[in-house]
N, C-alpha and C positions, 0 to 999 in steps of 0.2 A: 691482365689479371689484377694488377695493382689498382687500377681505376675502379674495377668492380668491388674490390674490398672496401674502398673508401665510401662507396654507395651503400653497401650492406651494413656496415657497423652502425651508422646512425639509425637505421631501421631496427636493428636488434636492440639498441638502447631504448628507442621509443616503445617497442613491444614489451621490454622488461619493465619499464616504468609504468606502462598501462596495467600490467599484471599486478604490480604492487598496489596500484590505485584500486583495482577491482577487489583485491583481497581486503583492503582497508574498508571498502564499502560493505562487503559481506559481513565483516566482523562487526561493524557498527549496526547493521540491520539486525544481526543476531542478538546483540546486546539490548537494543531497544525493544525487540520483539518479546523480551522476557518481562516486560512491564505488565502486571496482572490487572485484569478488569475487575471492578467492584460492582458495576451495574451494566447490564447488557440489554439493549432495547431491540426487539425484532421489528423489521420493517413491515408496513402494511402492504398486502398484496393488492395492487390496483385492480379495480373492476374491469378496465379495458384489457389488462393482462389476463384476467380470468376468461374473458370472452375470446381472446386470441389463443388461449391455452399456452401462454408463455412460461417457460422454465429457464433457469440459468443462474449463473453466478455473477454477482456484481462486486467489484473490488473498489473500496473506498480508502483513500489515504487520509488519515487524520493527524492533526498536530495537537498534541496533548500538553497542556500547561503543567508546570511543576506541581500545582495543587491537585491535578488529576482530571480537570474538566477538559472537554474537547474545545479547542480554540478555533479550529476550522476543519471542514470535511469536504473532500473533492472526489467524486467518482472518477475512476480512471479506466474502468473496463466493465462491459456488460451491455445488455439491451437497453436502448434509450428510454423505453417505457418504464424500466425498473430502476434507473439511476436516481431519480428524485426521491422515491421512498427510501432507498438505501442511504442516501446522504442525510435525509431527515432523521432516520433512526440512529445513524452514527453520531450525530451531534448531541444525542442524549446519553451516550455512553459515559461512564465514569471509570477512572483508573486509580490505582494506588498512587499516593504522592511520590515524587522523585525530586532529586536535586536540580534537575534541569528539564527544559522542554524537550519532548521527543516526538518522533513521527512514527506511525505504524500503518500497516495496511490491514484493513478488516475485510473479510469476505462474507457476503450474505448470499445464502442459497434461496432461490425462489423456485417453488414447485407448483405446477398447475393444480388448482383446486384447493390450495391452502389459504 
């Protein structure tokens, strides 16, 4: 039994540390998510998507500079046909100035026929 306890305690310590790390990430994401947008650009619905009657959500992670302009945009989820238009639109968003660079996740909804 003593050997088993020696194996369990390091695992408990690792799990506890991971929980603290996850809580820190969630707090950071919540703080950054409060950055307000000043200009939102809607993506163009691609012609091929219209023909295929595609609908869905595309998630784009953007890095926003302190002055509020989008420094970079990278689609992380969604249909491949819709990723490019969502990234292009995200690059043209503008946000309120902040004291540091932040990253946010934007979600774009695509509906067939729009």
